[in-house]
C-alpha positions as CSV (number, residue, x, y, z in Angstrom):
1,Q,78.5,87.0,124.3
2,W,78.0,90.8,123.9
3,R,81.6,91.7,124.2
4,W,82.6,89.4,121.3
5,L,79.8,90.8,119.2
6,W,80.9,94.3,119.8
7,L,84.5,93.3,119.1
8,A,83.4,91.6,115.9
9,G,81.5,94.7,114.9
10,G,84.3,97.0,115.7
11,S,86.7,94.8,113.7
12,A,84.3,94.9,110.7
13,A,84.1,98.7,111.0
14,L,87.9,98.9,111.0
15,I,88.0,96.8,107.8
16,L,85.5,99.2,106.2
17,A,87.4,102.2,107.4
18,T,90.6,100.8,105.9
19,V,89.2,99.8,102.5
20,A,85.7,100.7,101.5
21,A,85.6,97.9,99.0
22,H,85.9,95.4,101.9
23,I,82.2,96.0,102.5
24,L,81.8,92.9,100.3
25,L,83.8,90.8,102.9
26,I,81.6,92.1,105.7
27,G,78.6,90.9,103.7
28,V,80.1,87.4,103.4
29,L,80.7,87.3,107.1
30,G,77.2,88.4,107.7
31,M,76.0,85.6,105.6
32,Y,78.1,83.2,107.7
33,W,76.2,84.4,110.8
34,L,72.8,83.9,109.1
35,L,73.8,80.3,108.1
36,I,74.8,79.6,111.7
37,L,71.3,80.7,112.7
38,R,69.8,78.5,110.1
39,E,71.8,75.5,111.4
40,Q,70.5,76.2,114.9
41,R,66.9,76.3,113.7
42,Q,67.4,73.0,111.9
43,Q,68.8,71.4,115.1
44,L,65.7,72.6,117.0
45,T,63.4,71.2,114.3
46,A,65.3,67.8,114.3
47,A,64.9,67.7,118.1
48,S,61.1,68.2,117.7
49,I,61.4,71.6,119.6
50,P,59.0,74.0,118.0
51,P,60.8,77.3,117.3
52,N,59.4,80.4,118.9
53,W,59.7,82.9,116.0
54,R,59.1,86.0,118.2
55,R,61.8,85.0,120.7
56,T,64.1,83.9,117.9
57,T,63.7,87.2,116.1
58,R,64.3,89.2,119.2
59,W,67.3,87.1,120.1
60,A,68.7,87.6,116.6
61,A,68.1,91.4,116.6
62,T,69.7,91.9,119.9
63,R,72.8,90.2,118.7
64,L,72.8,91.7,115.3
65,L,72.8,95.3,116.6
66,P,76.2,95.2,118.4
67,F,77.7,94.0,115.1
68,L,75.9,96.4,112.8
69,L,76.1,99.6,114.9
70,P,79.9,100.1,114.6
71,V,79.8,99.3,110.9
72,I,77.0,101.8,110.3
73,G,78.6,104.4,112.4
74,V,81.9,104.2,110.5
75,G,80.1,104.1,107.2
76,L,78.3,107.3,108.0
77,L,81.6,109.0,109.1
78,L,83.2,107.9,105.8
79,M,80.4,109.3,103.7
80,A,80.5,112.6,105.6
81,Y,84.3,112.8,105.0
82,N,83.8,112.0,101.3
83,M,81.2,114.7,101.1
84,L,83.5,117.3,102.7
85,R,86.7,116.2,100.9
86,F,85.5,115.2,97.4
87,G,81.9,116.6,97.1
88,H,80.1,113.3,96.9
89,L,79.0,110.7,99.5
90,L,80.5,107.8,97.5
91,D,83.5,109.5,96.0
92,T,86.7,108.1,97.7
93,G,89.3,110.0,95.8
94,Y,90.1,107.6,93.0
95,H,90.2,109.0,89.5
96,F,87.8,106.6,87.8
97,D,87.4,108.9,84.8
98,A,91.1,108.9,84.2
99,G,91.3,105.1,84.1
100,E,91.7,104.2,87.7
101,G,89.1,101.5,88.6
102,F,88.2,97.9,88.0
103,T,89.5,98.0,84.4
104,A,92.2,95.3,84.4
105,A,91.7,92.1,82.4
106,W,90.8,89.3,84.8
107,P,93.1,86.7,83.4
108,S,96.1,89.0,83.8
109,G,95.1,90.1,87.3
110,L,94.3,86.7,88.6
111,W,97.5,85.2,87.2
112,G,99.4,88.1,88.5
113,L,98.1,87.8,92.1
114,L,98.4,84.0,92.3
115,G,101.1,82.7,90.0
116,S,103.2,85.4,88.5
117,P,106.9,85.7,89.6
118,Y,106.3,89.4,90.3
119,R,103.4,89.3,92.8
120,G,102.3,85.7,92.9
121,L,100.9,84.7,96.3
122,F,102.6,81.3,96.3
123,W,106.0,82.8,95.4
124,H,105.9,85.1,98.4
125,T,104.2,82.7,100.8
126,P,104.9,79.1,99.8
127,L,103.1,77.9,102.9
128,F,99.8,78.6,101.3
129,A,100.5,75.9,98.8
130,A,100.1,73.5,101.7
131,T,96.7,75.1,102.4
132,L,95.5,73.8,99.0
133,V,96.5,70.3,100.1
134,T,94.9,70.4,103.6
135,F,91.7,72.3,102.6
136,P,89.7,69.1,101.6
137,L,90.5,67.6,105.0
138,F,89.4,70.8,106.7
139,G,86.2,70.9,104.7
140,Q,85.2,67.4,105.8
141,R,85.0,68.5,109.5
142,H,84.2,72.2,109.0
143,R,82.0,72.3,105.9
144,L,80.4,75.7,106.6
145,E,83.7,77.4,107.6
146,A,85.4,75.9,104.5
147,F,82.6,77.3,102.3
148,I,83.0,80.8,103.9
149,I,86.8,80.8,103.5
150,A,86.5,79.8,99.9
151,L,83.8,82.4,99.2
152,L,85.9,85.2,100.9
153,S,88.9,84.1,98.8
154,V,86.9,84.2,95.6
155,V,85.4,87.6,96.4
156,L,88.7,89.2,97.4
157,I,90.9,87.7,94.6
158,G,88.2,88.4,92.0
159,L,87.8,92.0,93.2
160,Y,91.5,92.9,93.1
161,G,92.2,90.8,90.0
162,K,90.0,93.3,88.2
163,W,91.6,96.4,89.9
164,W,93.7,98.5,87.5
165,M,96.8,98.3,89.7
166,W,96.3,94.8,91.1
167,W,100.0,94.6,91.9
168,G,99.6,97.4,94.5
169,G,102.4,99.7,93.3
170,F,105.7,99.4,95.1
171,A,105.0,96.6,97.6
172,W,106.2,93.3,98.8
173,G,104.0,90.5,97.5
174,P,100.2,90.8,96.8
175,R,99.4,93.2,99.5
176,F,95.7,93.3,98.6
177,L,95.4,89.7,99.6
178,V,96.7,90.2,103.2
179,P,93.2,89.8,104.7
180,L,93.2,86.2,103.5
181,A,96.3,85.3,105.4
182,P,94.7,84.2,108.7
183,L,91.9,82.5,106.9
184,W,94.3,80.4,104.8
185,V,96.2,79.3,107.9
186,L,93.2,77.7,109.5
187,P,93.1,74.6,107.3
188,L,96.7,73.8,108.1
189,A,95.6,73.1,111.7
190,E,93.7,70.0,110.4
191,C,96.9,68.2,109.7
192,M,98.8,69.5,112.7
193,N,96.3,68.2,115.3
194,P,97.9,65.0,116.7
195,G,94.6,63.6,117.8
196,I,93.0,63.5,114.3
197,H,93.7,61.1,111.5
198,Q,97.0,59.9,113.1
199,R,97.3,56.9,110.7
200,N,96.0,58.7,107.6
201,L,98.6,58.8,104.9
202,R,97.3,62.0,103.4
203,V,97.6,63.7,106.8
204,R,101.3,62.6,107.1
205,V,102.0,63.8,103.6
206,G,100.3,67.1,104.5
207,Q,102.4,67.5,107.6
208,V,105.6,67.0,105.6
209,I,104.4,69.6,103.0
210,I,103.5,72.0,105.8
211,A,106.9,71.7,107.4
212,L,108.8,72.2,104.2
213,T,106.8,75.1,102.9
214,A,106.8,76.7,106.4
215,L,110.6,76.7,106.3
216,L,110.7,78.0,102.8
217,S,108.2,80.8,103.7
218,F,110.3,81.8,106.7
219,A,113.3,82.1,104.4
220,V,111.4,84.3,102.0
221,Q,110.1,86.6,104.7
222,L,113.5,86.9,106.2
223,L,114.8,88.0,102.8
224,S,112.1,90.6,102.6
225,V,113.1,92.4,105.8
226,L,116.9,92.0,105.5
227,V,117.3,94.3,102.5
228,N,115.1,97.0,101.0
229,Y,112.8,95.5,98.4
230,V,112.2,98.9,96.8
231,N,115.8,99.0,95.5
232,Y,115.1,96.0,93.4
233,E,111.6,97.2,92.4
234,I,113.3,100.3,90.9
235,R,115.8,98.1,89.1
236,L,113.0,96.1,87.6
237,R,111.6,99.3,86.0
238,D,114.9,99.6,84.1
239,I,114.9,95.9,83.0
240,F,111.2,96.2,81.9
241,P,111.0,99.9,80.7
242,T,107.9,101.8,81.7
243,D,106.6,105.3,81.7
244,W,107.5,106.9,85.1
245,N,105.4,109.9,84.4
246,D,102.1,108.1,83.8
247,P,100.9,105.8,86.6
248,L,98.3,104.3,84.2
249,L,101.2,103.1,82.1
250,F,103.3,102.0,85.0
251,G,102.7,98.3,84.3
252,P,103.9,95.3,86.2
253,P,107.2,93.7,85.2
254,A,108.2,90.0,85.4
255,Q,104.7,88.8,84.6
256,Q,105.5,85.8,82.5
257,L,106.5,82.5,84.0
258,N,109.7,82.5,82.0
259,D,110.6,85.8,83.8
260,W,111.2,83.8,87.1
261,P,114.9,84.9,87.3
262,Y,113.5,88.5,87.8
263,S,111.2,87.6,90.6
264,P,111.5,90.0,93.6
265,V,112.0,87.0,95.8
266,L,115.2,86.2,94.0
267,G,115.9,89.9,93.7
268,Q,116.5,90.1,97.4
269,L,119.3,87.5,97.0
270,Y,120.8,89.7,94.3
271,L,120.8,92.7,96.6
272,L,122.3,90.7,99.5
273,R,125.1,89.5,97.2
274,E,125.7,92.9,95.7
275,N,126.0,95.0,98.9
276,F,124.2,93.9,102.0
277,V,124.9,97.1,104.0
278,A,124.0,99.6,101.2
279,N,120.7,97.7,100.7
280,S,120.0,97.1,104.4
281,D,116.5,97.6,105.7
282,L,117.2,96.6,109.3
283,A,116.3,98.9,112.1
284,W,119.8,98.6,113.7
285,L,121.8,98.8,110.4
286,W,121.3,101.8,108.2
287,P,122.4,101.9,104.5
288,N,125.1,104.4,105.3
289,G,126.8,101.8,107.6
290,T,125.6,103.2,110.9
291,M,125.1,100.6,113.6
292,R,122.5,101.1,116.3
293,W,123.6,98.8,118.9
294,S,121.0,99.9,121.4
295,V,118.2,98.8,119.0
296,L,119.9,95.5,118.3
297,A,120.6,94.7,122.0
298,T,117.1,95.7,123.1
299,G,115.6,93.6,120.3
300,L,117.6,90.5,121.3
301,I,116.9,90.9,125.0
302,L,113.1,91.4,124.4
303,S,113.0,88.5,121.9
304,M,114.4,86.3,124.7
305,G,111.8,87.7,127.1
306,L,108.9,87.0,124.7
307,A,110.3,83.4,124.2
308,L,110.3,82.9,127.9
309,L,106.8,84.2,128.2
310,L,105.6,81.8,125.5
311,V,107.2,78.9,127.4
312,H,105.6,80.1,130.6
313,C,102.2,80.3,128.9
314,L,102.4,76.9,127.3
315,R,103.7,75.1,130.4
316,P,100.8,73.6,132.4
317,S,100.6,74.9,135.9
318,A,98.1,73.8,138.6
319,E,99.1,76.5,140.9
320,A,98.5,79.6,138.8
321,A,94.9,80.8,138.2
322,P,94.2,80.8,134.5
323,A,92.7,84.3,134.4
324,R,95.7,85.8,136.3
325,K,98.2,83.9,134.2
326,F,96.5,85.1,131.0
327,N,96.5,88.7,132.1
328,Y,100.2,88.6,133.2
329,T,101.3,87.1,129.9
330,T,99.1,89.3,127.8
331,L,100.2,92.6,129.4
332,S,103.9,91.5,129.3
333,A,103.6,90.5,125.7
334,L,102.1,93.9,124.8
335,A,104.6,95.9,126.9
336,L,107.8,94.4,125.6
337,P,107.4,95.4,122.0
338,L,106.4,98.9,123.1
339,V,109.8,99.2,124.8
340,L,111.5,98.2,121.5
341,V,109.4,100.8,119.6
342,G,110.5,103.5,122.0
343,V,114.2,102.6,121.7
344,W,113.9,102.6,117.9
345,I,112.1,106.0,117.8
346,S,114.9,107.4,119.9
347,A,117.5,106.1,117.5
348,V,115.7,106.9,114.2
349,R,115.7,110.6,115.1
350,D,119.2,110.8,113.8
351,N,118.5,108.9,110.6
352,P,119.5,111.1,107.6
353,R,116.5,109.8,105.7
354,Y,114.4,112.0,107.9
355,G,116.6,115.0,107.5
356,V,119.7,116.3,109.3
357,A,119.2,118.9,112.0
358,G,120.0,122.4,110.8
359,E,120.5,121.3,107.2
360,G,118.5,121.1,104.0
361,Y,114.7,120.6,104.5
362,R,114.9,120.7,108.3
363,A,116.7,124.1,108.1
364,I,113.9,125.3,105.8
365,L,111.3,124.2,108.4
366,N,113.2,126.1,111.1
367,E,113.2,129.3,108.9
368,I,109.5,129.0,108.1
369,C,108.5,128.6,111.7
370,T,110.7,131.4,112.8
371,H,109.4,133.9,110.3
372,R,105.7,132.9,110.2
373,N,103.1,135.0,112.1
374,P,101.5,132.7,114.6
375,M,98.9,135.3,115.5
376,S,97.4,135.5,112.0
377,G,97.0,131.7,111.6
378,R,96.8,132.2,107.8
379,D,100.2,130.9,106.8
380,T,100.2,127.7,104.7
381,M,103.0,125.4,103.5
382,V,103.0,123.6,100.2
383,T,105.6,120.8,99.5
384,I,106.3,118.9,96.3
385,A,105.0,115.4,96.4
386,P,106.3,112.8,96.6
387,Y,109.8,114.2,97.3
388,S,111.0,114.3,100.9
389,Y,107.5,114.5,102.3
390,Q,108.5,112.4,105.3
391,I,110.6,115.3,106.6
392,P,107.9,117.9,107.1
393,M,105.4,115.2,108.2
394,N,107.7,114.1,111.0
395,W,109.4,117.4,112.1
396,L,106.9,120.2,111.4
397,P,104.6,119.6,114.4
398,T,107.6,119.8,116.8
399,V,109.1,122.9,115.1
400,C,105.9,124.9,114.6
401,R,104.2,124.6,118.0
402,S,101.0,126.3,117.0
403,G,100.5,124.2,113.9
404,L,100.9,125.0,110.2
405,P,98.7,123.6,107.5
406,I,100.6,121.6,104.9
407,Y,99.6,120.6,101.4
408,G,101.2,118.3,98.9
409,Y,101.5,119.5,95.3
410,A,102.1,116.7,92.7
411,Q,103.4,117.5,89.3
412,N,100.1,116.4,87.8
413,A,97.9,117.9,90.5
414,M,96.1,120.3,88.2
415,E,94.9,117.4,86.1
416,H,92.4,116.5,88.8
417,V,89.4,118.6,89.8
418,E,89.6,118.0,93.5
419,S,93.3,118.9,93.7
420,A,92.8,122.1,91.7
421,Q,89.9,123.1,94.1
422,A,92.0,122.4,97.2
423,L,94.9,124.5,95.9
424,N,92.6,127.3,94.7
425,Q,91.2,127.4,98.2
426,V,94.7,127.8,99.6
427,L,95.3,130.7,97.2
428,Q,92.2,132.4,98.4
429,S,92.4,131.8,102.1
430,A,96.1,131.9,102.9
431,E,97.8,135.2,103.7
432,R,101.3,133.7,102.9
433,I,102.3,130.5,101.2
434,W,105.6,128.8,101.9
435,F,106.3,126.8,98.7
436,V,109.2,124.2,99.2
437,T,110.7,122.6,96.2
438,D,113.2,120.4,97.9
439,S,114.6,117.6,95.6
440,L,113.0,119.2,92.6
441,A,114.2,122.2,90.6
442,P,111.6,125.0,90.2
443,N,109.8,125.2,86.9
């Protein structure tokens, strides 16, 4: 159907807009589509139906365009942006000359993404160990899909296993492998379908493994959101000393298997035991001990509402029309989380992490917007990155109604040509520059 083709094309375009390197994944999915066409042609041949090549080509082209047009459109927009921002159609802002790029040793990167205590996929999502067990069963019934999932996995893991910072900086788990998550869940359904292989011993063993690893994965994910993993990430940098001033030397800690006691998964337990409140990363409990009962109560009530909607959706009903039931459930499921987001935004306005009204950085913003000349439109603000950048990004648009350009100045900004060009342009075009050095002493 056309709408699904447009949706698939739009989703592929979103993948490309998010990460340009994911064009490789789009290519694999395109190959999947071509293999489906090949299977259909083979079925026609087996049924002694002569294929009409002209009609087949026209049919394929009309279905290929809805997929390709969004991808091509987004690709052209990205190249136009690259040209305006970095001076080259294919320059995406990474400093390949300085060492950023696909320069890592593959053994180190592959081990780090899959098995290391620091970023290993199976450490952070044990459920995917069950995927390896159920994948052969899945491949028996869905050979083509199993091949595509395996190929997508090889491409993505191989790509980021070679990336210079394969661990993804300060992150929870192997964030570069997130696109594989829905694909690796599919083979699990092969063992969970009660109508298939009911007496197969391998299926029963697979079901037990899925149940155990699912519970373990739930516990790991719960740990990841209870306390702020960044606190332990910083602590790891003291245990495994590194050069804070040079990102290229900011290597991954806890890489060896015998470093398992330092895994971030266990680190969350250390933070919980040490001081749960001070390390809290919950929306309703801030590290300074402030409780936001409105967020907690709203979250609990809406969670109960979503659970009731799920029961309503799964319960068979001969009276309700399927389309109407689907729309009611879908709209309600979308609306309830939005209510929670609204309540949370209302509460987070008072979070000191985003500045205190009338104090510090927010007082500076008020002063700038009071004294700037809105008629000239040539005032510019420069803030030191990465210190307190969240304060001007969140509050500046509401304080300066007419808008004020803002630039980030990193301590090593002048080492990169495009940064120097942007800042030189500011010096030439701005009538007055507001330079804010919050959290960092001048000079």
